[in-house]
C-alpha positions, 0 to 999 in steps of 0.5 A: 500500500505504502509502495503504491501510494509512493509510486503514484506520488513519484509518478513512476507510472509515467516513466515505466516501460508501458508508460506510452499507454498511460500517456495516451490515456492521460492525453485523451482525458485532457482532450475530453476535459477541454471539449467539456469546458468549451461545450459548457462555455458555449452553453452559457453564451447561448443562455445569456443570448436567449435571456437578452433576446427575451428581454428585447422581445418584451420591450418590442412587444410593449412598444408595439402595444403603445404604438398601436394604441396611439394609432387607434387614437389618431384614427378616431373621427374626433381626433381627425376632425380636430386636426382638420379644424386647424386647416379650416376643414369641417365635418359635413352636416349632410350625411353621405349617400351610397352610390350604386352603379348597375352593371350592364346586363349581358344580352343572351343568345336570343336577345342578340338574335332579335336585334 
């Protein structure tokens, strides 16, 4: 037991005859650790980006709602009539009338024959 722990502390497993096998395994573990750390960093970056985009979407949605309500207020007849009064254009006292345009009917085969 003491010799085994002492051998690990002295790193004799790295200089023995079969050290190349140990070195390959150690390099593989280091490579795996680097890949895992890089993956974790990419994951964190994506989490921060998602949070940032979520906040941006919330801000844009609230801005959209504000602009839509402002537009609805501007489209109201009372608001339009107030703005037109400054240009001396007043609403009509006579209500509008609907104009109906009749399409000419096509003559059938027999009506064309009798002409």
